[in-house]
C-alpha angles and dihedrals in degrees: 000000000000095000093047091052095046094240109157101167134035129189132176127216121178112236113255096032094112111098098168135022088255119104091210115109097012109153103243126175117210106226106173147342129019120352090226133028122227128225124187117210128169092342094311125111118215124197107210122198124202092257095049127102113229127171105246092193099089098200090049092048090051091049089052091051092049090049091051090049091055093045 
């Protein structure tokens, strides 16, 4: 089932562990697969950890990268 769905990384967090809106310091348990996922955008490869913010809207993420490049 995991391969068919494309899931490459699985973490567990017990409900009620969040004490602040921040993702930092959340107690996560790595269950299976890779510890980070990878996303390729505009020829760059990003390793994304469970606590990281990453724009999931690909066209918006690419627009951000192009803006940063011009800056």
